[in-house]
C-alpha positions in Angstrom: 177.6 -17.2 216.6 174.2 -16.5 215.2 173.1 -12.9 214.9 170.1 -11.4 216.7 167.5 -10.0 214.4 164.8 -7.5 215.5 162.2 -10.4 215.7 164.6 -12.5 217.8 165.1 -9.7 220.3 161.3 -9.1 220.6 160.8 -12.9 221.0 163.4 -13.1 223.8 161.9 -10.0 225.5 158.7 -11.9 226.3 160.4 -15.2 227.5 161.9 -13.9 230.7 158.4 -12.8 231.8 157.5 -16.5 231.7 160.3 -17.4 234.1 162.8 -18.6 231.5 166.5 -18.0 232.0 169.2 -17.5 229.4 170.1 -21.2 229.1 166.4 -22.2 228.8 165.9 -19.6 226.0 169.0 -20.9 224.3 167.8 -24.5 224.4 164.5 -23.4 222.8 166.3 -22.2 219.6 169.3 -24.6 219.1 169.5 -23.9 215.4 170.3 -20.2 216.0 173.7 -20.9 217.6 173.2 -18.2 220.2 175.9 -17.9 223.0 174.6 -17.9 226.6 176.5 -14.6 227.4 174.7 -12.8 224.5 171.3 -14.1 225.6 172.1 -13.0 229.1 173.0 -9.5 227.8 169.7 -9.3 226.0 167.8 -10.4 229.1 169.7 -7.9 231.2 168.8 -5.1 228.8 165.1 -6.1 229.2 165.4 -5.9 233.0 167.1 -2.5 232.9 165.3 -0.7 230.2 162.1 -2.7 229.7 162.9 -3.3 226.1 165.4 -5.4 224.1 165.5 -3.2 221.0 165.5 0.4 222.4 168.9 2.0 222.7 170.1 3.7 225.9 169.3 7.4 226.0 172.2 9.6 225.0 174.1 6.8 223.2 175.4 7.2 219.7 176.6 10.2 217.7 174.5 13.3 218.2 172.8 14.8 215.2 174.8 17.5 213.6 173.7 17.6 209.9 170.0 17.5 210.5 169.9 20.5 212.8 167.1 23.1 212.9 169.2 25.5 211.0 170.0 23.1 208.2 166.3 21.9 208.0 165.2 25.6 207.5 167.8 26.1 204.8 166.9 23.0 202.9 163.2 23.9 203.2 163.9 27.3 201.6 166.1 26.1 198.8 164.6 22.8 197.7 161.2 24.1 196.6 160.4 26.9 194.2 158.4 29.9 195.6 155.0 30.7 194.1 156.2 34.1 192.8 159.6 32.8 191.8 159.3 29.7 189.5 162.4 27.7 188.7 164.3 28.9 191.9 164.5 25.5 193.4 168.0 23.9 193.6 169.2 20.4 193.4 170.2 18.3 196.4 173.9 18.5 195.3 173.8 22.3 195.0 172.1 22.6 198.4 174.6 20.2 200.0 177.5 22.3 198.7 176.0 25.6 199.9 175.0 24.3 203.4 178.2 22.2 203.9 176.6 18.8 204.5 176.4 15.6 202.5 173.9 14.9 199.7 172.5 12.0 201.7 171.8 14.4 204.7 169.9 16.7 202.4 167.8 13.8 201.1 167.1 12.7 204.7 166.0 16.2 205.7 163.7 16.4 202.7 162.1 12.9 203.3 162.2 12.5 207.1 162.0 16.1 208.4 160.1 18.0 205.7 158.0 14.9 204.6 158.7 15.6 200.9 158.8 13.2 198.0 160.8 13.3 194.8 158.9 13.3 191.5 160.3 12.8 188.1 159.1 15.1 185.3 157.8 13.2 182.4 156.8 15.0 179.2 153.3 14.2 177.8 151.4 15.3 174.8 150.2 18.9 174.8 146.5 19.4 174.8 145.5 21.7 171.9 142.5 23.9 172.6 140.0 25.1 170.0 141.5 28.6 170.1 144.9 27.3 169.4 143.6 25.3 166.4 141.9 28.4 164.9 145.2 30.4 165.4 147.2 27.8 163.6 144.7 27.6 160.8 144.6 31.4 160.2 148.4 31.7 160.4 148.9 28.8 158.0 146.6 30.4 155.5 148.4 33.8 155.8 151.7 32.0 155.3 150.4 30.4 152.1 149.2 33.7 150.7 152.6 35.3 151.4 154.7 32.5 150.0 153.8 32.3 146.4 155.3 30.1 143.7 157.3 33.0 142.3 158.9 33.8 145.7 159.9 30.2 146.3 162.1 30.3 143.1 164.1 33.2 144.6 164.8 31.4 147.9 168.1 29.5 148.1 168.5 26.9 150.8 172.2 26.4 151.7 171.7 23.9 154.5 169.2 22.0 156.5 168.7 22.2 160.2 166.5 20.3 162.6 164.5 22.5 165.0 163.2 20.8 168.1 160.1 22.3 169.6 160.5 20.4 172.8 164.2 19.8 173.9 165.1 16.3 175.2 164.5 15.9 178.9 166.6 13.8 181.3 164.1 12.7 183.9 166.9 11.7 186.3 168.2 15.3 186.5 164.8 17.0 186.3 162.9 16.4 189.5 160.4 18.2 191.7 160.2 17.9 195.5 156.7 18.2 196.9 154.4 16.6 199.5 152.3 15.1 196.7 151.3 15.4 193.0 148.4 17.7 193.9 150.7 20.0 195.9 153.1 20.8 193.0 152.9 24.5 192.3 151.6 25.6 188.9 154.7 27.8 188.5 156.8 24.6 188.4 154.9 23.4 185.3 155.8 24.2 181.8 153.9 24.1 178.5 153.2 20.5 177.7 151.8 19.7 181.2 154.3 17.1 182.3 153.2 14.1 184.1 154.8 13.4 187.5 156.0 10.1 188.6 157.2 9.3 192.1 161.0 8.6 192.1 
């Protein structure tokens, strides 16, 4: 038996208004292999509800995870406050605290709070003229202090690599916001990361 798609149901919905029955509708689409009983059920649904795609009111499992209480809790935990940067929590942490699934937290964020997930991508830091002057003056001061005679008394036992910017995993470092322009300045760090929609 062929399955009914959304377009098929919408197409069948208009045909009974033209005076066509279930058998006539079935004969119009022989390649779909529809059963007459199924076509009759769709036509009966149109007569009763006025639509072939809308579900009967009260059917299905009622919402339990996306309640008003959980929506308010996710809204408070998923975004950092202006005066408390870095206080936002991941969807997994929120799901564990509230007691719902991670998928439910994502649905609340996207469907109820209308938020989008953005990846943090590091970009080159813009150096201002003041920063250039500071670096120049400090470099000159360091050269004056570190003379040739002092370098002979310094003994290096090992070498170590110092990273100015630690590596960032963009998959685990995200920001939830309504848009790029709505990201709070407190959520940004030095280096002015670029945001990309996840």
